[in-house]
N, C-alpha and C positions, 0 to 999 in steps of 0.2 A: 215696015214691021221688023224686019231683020236688022235694019240699021238701028232702030230703037233698042232692040235687045242687045245689040253689040255695045250701044252706049251705056246700058245698065250693067254689062258684064264688068267684073272687077279683075284687075290684074292680080296675079298670085301674091305680089307683095302687099296688096291692099286687103287681102282676106284676113279675117280674124283668126288668129291661131290660139290653140288652147294654152291658157296661162298667161296670155299677153293682154295687157291693159287695153281697153277699148279707146278709140280716138275720142277726143273731146269734141262735143257737138254743141252748137248754140242752143240755149234754153235748158241745158242739163247741168246739174251740180258737178263742180270740178272734183276730181279725186283727191282725197286727203288720206294721209297715212293713218292706220288704226291707232286709236288712243290707247295709252298704257292702261292696264287693268288697275282699278281702284281697290281691289281686294287686298293686296299687300299693305297699302297705306291704311286701310281700315283695320287690319289686323294689328299693325303697329299702334294705332290710336287706342284700340281696345286693350292692348297689352299694357299701355301706359296707365290706363284707368284701373286695371285689375290689380288687386293687392299683391304685394311682393311675396314670393315663396318664403316660408319660414326657414331661417338659417338652421343648419344642422348643429346640434349642441356639441361643444368641444368636450374633450376628456376632462378638462378642469371643471366645466359646468356639470357634467355627469357626476363627478366626485362631490361637488357641492350639494347637489340634489339628494344623492343617495346617503352619504355620510351625514350631511346636515340634517336630513329628515330623521334618520335613525337616532341621532344624538338628541334632537328636539323631543322625540317621543320618550326616550329614556329620562330626560331631565324634566319633563313636564310636571310630574308630581312634586318634585323638589321646588320647582319654580312657583307652582301654585301655593305651596305652603309658605314660602318666603314672601310672596305677594300678599297673602292673607295676614301674616304677622306685621308686615309694613303698613297694611291698611288699618290694623288695629292700633298700632303705635303712632302713626303719623296722619291717619285719615286717608281717604281714597285719592286725594291729590298728591300724596307723598310717596306713592308706590314707584312711579317711573320718573326718570329724567329724560328730557327731550332736548336735543341739540342739533343744529343744522350742520350737515356734512355734505361734501362734494363727492359724487360717484364717478363712474366711468363716463367719458365723454363730456365732463363738466356738468352732469345732471345733478342738481341738488336734491337731497332727501332729508328727512327728519330721522335721526337715530334715537331709538328708544331703548333704555336700559333700566334694569332694577336699581333702585337707589340703595345699593349695598355693595360692599366689596368682600364680604365674607365668602370663602370657598370659591372665589372668582365668579360668583353668580351674576355680577353685572356684565361679564363677558358672555357667559352662557345664555343669558336672557336675550342676546342679540341674534340667536340662531334663526328666528323668523325672518330677519333681514337676509340671511344667507339663502333660505329657501325661496324667498320672494325674488332675489336677484339683485338687491341693493349692495350686498356684501359678498365676498368670497371667503371660504375658510382660511385661505392664505393670501396675503396681499400686502400692499403698502399701508401705512398708517392713514386712517380716515381723517382728513383735515377739514377744518371749517372753511367756508368760502372766503373769509377774509385772509386766511393764511396760505391760500393757493397762489403761487407765483408762476408767471410765464417764463419758459426757458428762453435763452438767447436765440436770436434769429438763426435759423438753420439747424438748431439742435432738436433732438427728438423729445417730444412732449409725452413721456411714457405715462404720466398720470392720466392722460386722456384715454389711454389704451387699456388700463388695468382697473379692476374694481378694487376698492379698499378691502382689507382683510380683517377677519375676526382676530387673527394673529398673523404674525409675519416675522421676517428675519430681524427687523428692528426690535420687535417685542421680545424675542427669545434671546437676543444678544444685548439687551439694555443694560446688563450688569457688567459687561466687559469693560476693562480698564484700558483697552487699546486706544491710542490717541485718534485714530481715524474712525473709530466705532461710533459714528453719529447716525441718527435715525435717517436723515436724508440720504446719506451715502449708502447705507444698508438697503434702503428702499430702491435706490437706483441700481445697486448691484443685483438685487432680486429681479428687477424689471429686465435687466440685460441678460440674465441667465435663467429665467423662469422656465421650468418644465415640470412634468408631473412628479418625477422622482424627487426634485427639490421640495415640492409641496409636501410630500409624504414625510421627508426627513424633518421639515420644520414642524409638522404636526406632532411627530414623535417626540421632538424636543420640547414642544409646548406642553405636552402631557407629562413627560418624564421629569422635567425640571421641578414642578411643584411637588411631585411625589418624592423626589430625592431630598428636597428641602424639608418636607414633612418628616421623612425618616431621620434626617440629621437633627431636627428639633427634638424628636422623641428620644433619640439617643443622648442628646445633651441633657435633657431633663432627667433621664435615667441615671446618668452619671452624677448629677447634682444631688440626687436623693440618697446616694450611697455615701456614708461617712467612713472615716478610717476605722472606726470601731465595729462596723458591721461585719467585716470579714477577718477580724483578728482571731487568732486561736485562744482557747481558754488559758488563763494564767499569763497572758502576754502583758509585758510592762514596757513602757517606752524607756529608752536609755536616757539616763540623766546627763 
């Protein structure tokens, strides 16, 4: 009996110690390292399926929304009257012009404008495109898809980055006689130096130029209406 108990006794090195892996015995499953948690992978999969977080609007977009909406509200009565007059003169189908244009990222859209150029209403009638996001208040000229050219390899495709503008540097400088003053060069210059201050300066020039032109026209007509006899003193006679 004592001999059997001694045979069952385990040496100190054979005893199981806390934290030590048990010996492998026949008939039992072998030890395997714990599997990595699938929770991070599931989270990544759900994150890929979830909609992307909305991008924070830039200062340029905030300016387009605030100023564009205000101008559209102010111009709405005038645009409604002009559209009514065009509908009477040309019929309902002659109120708007529709033309395909290319926006930011190469996205095409249909540009709608009033079929008139008086008081620059054809430009003002494009304000809904600014509010919707197809156009910006200031930007490069909106080109038709057939006129969009790819830049050379390695060059910056700035037309993919910017929205076309209701007005722009090329529009306010179109009357310049400088030899380099071409629309494409001006649009590229704007794309390379674009910032909010430049946008405000271009908007001020776009509004101020027609006003100055109207003032010069009125002054010219006023001078033409005055004859030499209108301001002569009584009894004045021209020298022979």
